C-alpha distance (Angstrom), angle and dihedral (degrees) to the residues before:
residue distance angle dihedral
M1 . . .
S2 3.78 . .
P3 3.81 121.7 .
D4 3.81 89.3 -110.1
E5 3.82 91.9 57.8
S6 3.78 94.1 48.8
S7 3.81 91.8 50.8
L8 3.81 93.1 60.0
F9 3.80 89.8 85.3
D10 3.77 132.7 39.7
F11 3.82 103.3 -144.1
P12 2.93 131.6 -111.7
C13 3.80 93.9 44.2
S14 3.78 141.1 145.1
F15 3.81 108.8 -95.3
P16 3.83 128.1 -179.7
I17 3.81 117.2 -142.1
K18 3.81 115.0 -163.8
A19 3.80 126.6 -165.8
M20 3.79 127.0 -179.8
G21 3.78 129.3 -158.5
R22 3.78 145.5 135.8
N23 3.80 115.2 -52.6
E24 3.79 94.9 -116.2
G25 3.77 143.0 94.6
D26 3.76 120.4 -3.3
F27 3.80 98.6 -25.5
E28 3.81 96.7 131.8
T29 3.81 92.6 43.2
T30 3.81 90.4 49.7
V31 3.81 94.0 49.9
V32 3.80 94.3 46.0
G33 3.82 90.6 46.6
I34 3.81 92.1 53.0
V35 3.79 93.0 48.1
R36 3.82 92.5 44.5
R37 3.84 90.6 56.3
H38 3.80 88.1 64.6
A39 3.82 99.2 30.3
P40 3.82 107.3 31.1
D41 3.81 94.4 170.9
L42 3.82 97.7 73.4
G43 3.77 109.5 160.9
E44 3.77 130.1 -140.4
G45 3.78 110.6 -76.8
A46 3.81 92.6 23.5
V47 3.82 93.2 121.6
R48 3.80 125.4 67.2
A49 3.81 127.2 175.8
Q50 3.81 126.4 -160.0
S51 3.81 122.9 -175.6
S52 3.79 121.4 -147.8
G53 3.79 119.4 -109.7
G54 3.79 92.4 -96.7
G55 3.79 93.3 40.3
R56 3.81 94.9 -124.2
F57 3.80 94.8 111.4
V58 3.78 136.0 38.6
S59 3.78 134.6 -163.7
I60 3.77 120.3 -148.8
T61 3.79 118.8 -159.5
V62 3.79 117.3 -165.4
T63 3.80 115.6 -173.9
I64 3.79 112.6 -153.5
T65 3.77 136.3 178.7
A66 3.79 97.1 -114.4
T67 3.78 116.3 -149.3
S68 3.82 100.3 -174.9
R69 3.78 145.2 0.4
D70 3.82 88.3 -111.5
Q71 3.82 89.8 59.0
I72 3.82 91.6 52.4
D73 3.81 92.1 46.2
A74 3.82 91.3 50.6
I75 3.81 91.7 51.4
Y76 3.80 92.1 50.7
A77 3.81 91.5 46.4
D78 3.81 91.7 53.4
L79 3.81 93.2 44.1
T80 3.80 94.0 50.9
A81 3.82 90.0 47.7
A82 3.83 91.8 55.3
D83 3.81 113.7 99.1
L84 3.81 94.2 -140.8
V85 3.82 93.9 54.5
L86 3.80 112.9 87.9
M87 3.81 95.9 178.2
A88 3.80 138.0 2.2
L89 3.80 123.6 -159.8
């Protein structure tokens, strides 16, 4: 990581992680579980869910207190590797 990339954030900071997938099964539980592995101190109100207009898809936003760029990268790597996650932002 270049010095310019690391200066984009002033850690620790509040950082929203968003994952999208089909509105079925254990999608929300899966996403929250992945994020919690890397950020175990999730506070109350840290998770928000929003269904698509037709209800077929859902986005889950988990706001964490990020401590490093490596932590954020690890969360995104695990989310994109999960079969239920169609997209992570």
